[in-house]
N, C-alpha and C positions, 0 to 999 in steps of 0.2 A: 558604639553602634557600628556594625559591619556594613560596608558598602560593596555590594556584589554587582559589578557591571555585566554586560552580556557574556563576555568570554569566561569570567569567573563563574557565573551561574551555570553556563554550559558544562564547564569542567567539573563542577560539583554535583552534576545530575547525570551520571552515567546511566544509560537505560536499564541495565539489569537491576541496579540498586533502586532506581526510581520505580520500576514496575513492582518490585517487592514492597516498597514503601506504600504505594497505592493499594496493593493487595491487603496489607496490614491495616491501613486506615479504613478501607471499606469493610473489613471484617470487624473492627472495633467500633467504628463510627465516631462522629463528632457533632457538635452543635452547628447547624448550617441554616440560617434564615434564608428566605427567598431573596434572590439577588434583585437589585434595583436595575431596571432596564429602560433606557430612555432614548428616543430618536432625536437626533440633532440635525437641523437643516444645514446643508452646505450648498450655497447658491451655485446653480449651474451644474451640480453633480448629484449622484445618489446620496440619500440621507446617510449620515454617520450614526453610530450607536455608542452610547455611553453605558458602561457596566460597572456596578459596585458590588463586590462579592466578599462578604465577611464570613468567617468561620472560627471556631475555637474549640480547644480541648480544656475543659474546666480545670483550673489550677496548673496548667502546663504551658500552652501557647495559645495566642490568638493572633489573627492577621486579617488584612483586608486588601483586596486588589482593586485598583482603579484602572480600568481598561477602556480603550476606544477602538472602534473599527471604522476605518475610512475607506470604502471601496474605491473611491476615486484615485487613491494613491497608485493604483496599477498603471495609470497613465503617466505617473511621475517616477516610475521605477523605484517606488518606496514600499515597504511593508504595509499591509492594510491594518495590522494590529499594533498598537502601542500600549504599554502598560507598565505600572510599577506596583510592587508588593511591599507592604510594611508588616514585618513580623515582630511581635512583642511578647513579653513574659506574661503568662496567664495568672501569675500570683501577684506580681508587683505593678504590672502595666508598663514596665520599662521597655523602651523600643530597643530591639535587639539587632535588627538588620533592615536595610533597604535593598531590595532585590530587583534586578531587571525583570519586569513582568512579561515582556515580550518573549524572552528566551524561556522563562518559567512556563508561560502559557503554551508555547509551541511544544516543549518537551513533555509536559505533563499530559497534554492532549494526545500526543502520539503514544505515550506510555499507557494511557487508558485504553486506547484502541488495541495495543499489543496485549494488555492484560485480558481484555475481552477475547481476543483471538486465541489466547492460551487455553481458554475454555471452549471456544466455538469453532476454530479452524481445525481441519483434519490434522492429525499428528504428522502425516507425511506431506503436508502442503509445501510445495517447492516453487511455485510460480506466482509472483505478486504482480498485479496490475495496479499502477498508481495513476489515478485520474486527477489531474490538477497539477499546476506547476508553481504554486505559491510557497510561502515560507514553510508551511507544514509538510510539504511533500517529501523532502529529503529526511526530515525527522521521522515521518511515518515509515518510510522505507527502512531506516536504521532500527526503529523500535520493533517493527515486525520481524526483522532479522534476528532480534534478541530472543524471540520465543519460538521461531521456526527456522529450520536449516534451509533457507532460501537458496535456490540455484539459479534463478532467473528473475529479473525485474523488467517489466515493460512499462514505459511512461507514455501517457497520452495527455496532450494539452492543446488548447486552442492556438497557442503560439508554439510552432515547431522549434524555434530557436531556444525558447525557455525549456522545452522538453528535452532537447539535446543537452543542455547544460546540466539539468537534473540527472539525466541518465549517466553522463560522464562523471559527475561528482559521486553518484552512488556506486558506480563501478570502481572508482578510485578508493573509496572508503571500505567497501565490502569485499572487493576482489572477486566479484561474480559477474556473470553475463548480464548486461543492462542494455536495453535497446529502446527505440522510440516507435510507437505505432501511430499510423494515420487512419486506421479503421478500428474504432473502439468496439463496436459490436462483435466483430470477428475476433478481436483480441480477448474480450471478456469470455468468449466461448471456450477458451483454452486455460482460463485462470483457476487457481486454487483459492486465492484471496484477491478481492477487488477493493481497494481503498480509495475513497472519493473525498477530496477536500477542495471544494469550490464555493463560490458565492452565487451559485446559479439560482434563478427564480423558477426554473422549469427542469423537469427530470433530465438527467444526463445519462443514467444507466437504466436500461430496460430489463425487466425480469425475464423476458423472452430470450435474452442472450446469456443468461446465467446457467452454467452446467450443473448437473447434480453434484453435490458435495462441495459446492463453492461457499465461501464465506464473504459476505458483502459488508464492508466497514464504511459507514456514512458519517463523515466528520464535519462537513460544512453545513450549509442550510440551517443556520442558528436562529432564524426568525420564522414565525408561523407562515409567512408568505413565501419562504424559500423551500425548494425541494430538489433533491438529487436523484431520487428513485421514483419509478412509476407504480401504478396500482398493481401491475403484474408482478413486480418484485415483492411488494408487500404481501400479496395473496399467496405466493408460492413459497414463502420463506417462513422459518421459525424466527420469531421476533424477540429481540433483546434490546436493552438500553443501559446507559450508564446510571441514570436515575429515572424511575417511571414517570413521576410528575413532570420533571423537566422535559423529557422527551415527548410527552403527550401534549404539552402546552407551548413549548418554545420552538421546536423544530417542525417545519412543515411536512417532513417525510411521514410523521405519525399524525400531526395535528390536522392536516388536510383530509386524509382518509377517515379519521375519526369524525370530523365535522360532516363529512359526506355520507357517513354510515357504512363505509366500506370496511372499516376496522372498528373493533370494540376494545375497551380497556383490557378485557380478559385475554385478548389475543397476544398481549405482551407477556411472554412466559416468565421472564425474570429480568432483574437488573444486576448491576455489579455487586450490590449488597448481597443479593441472593446467591450469586455465583461464588463470591469470596467467603461466604459463611457456610457453604456446602448445602444450601437449601434447594439448589437446582444443579443437576449434573452438567448442564451445558449441552454440547452436541451429543446426540443420541446414537447416530450411526454415520457411516461414511457417505451415504447418499443424500443426507439431509442438506438443504440449503439454509444457511443461517444468516441473519441480518442483524447487525448491531448499529443502533443509532446513538450517537454521542452529541450532547449539547454542552457538556462541560459542567463542572460543579466546584463550588468553593472548597469542598473537601479535598479535591485533587490539588488545588493551589496550596492549601495549607500543608498537605503531606510533602509536596515538593519543596516548599519554602523551609520546612523543618529539616529536611534532608540536606538542602544546600547549606543552611546555617550550621548544622552540626558537623557536616563534612569539612566546611571551611574552618571551623574552630579546631577540629581535630588535627588539621594539617598546618595550623599556624604556629 
């Protein structure tokens, strides 16, 4: 059994290859039961979440991720997400690899957003606004840069110190202009892509600030009570998701307006299955505002785990 720690997992999941692996898996599909989703009380802090996510390709591979989200870790300067992934042989049941689930989750989540942006962001998108300064932020910046020739990144966060660190790290890795904003609405008004990864319970980005042709990438708000966009963003955008059912029930950006009658299921034009199978063209013109809601799917973990395992085996 291979043991892939955080650094090994990262090294075996280069974004261009990972984006291609997700594209292929969404095109071919796999068996993916509904995830187990449980709230766990943490005395004196926000509730934590336990997730169990299985998926399999009959006769090839199967795997399951055990993940937890502890929002209170922000006060301890620790990642909110911890996870492990077990990959096994789909014919014999043999355990093949234990993979760091935190790194796998961060990279496959960012890769899914970049995959969506490849269909939904303008081809000439050059300015990315990153909203949030958690573990996902730098991964999202790098992943989006793998599908669009970014020339400028602007980071906004509630902590300016954290935003400064993310901007500096992104500039170092990508070699492009990276800066920090203290006025989010003003910055969004100049954006080609706005990527949002927070644990906010209330909208962070307003549709009134989004310019024509912008692509809004919503990655946080993984509970029905959480929300990163307001009604204006929902109403003025063409709506897409990683998976229809998950986005409508698990993330508040769609679940809340659906419950309130502002949105109908038919308003969601396509998901990544549709886009990767050519059933929907994605962006229709350069003036369209597109919105992608990601809640994560076990398919994405399985695709990433297989890529990490096969890449590690090939290099050993």
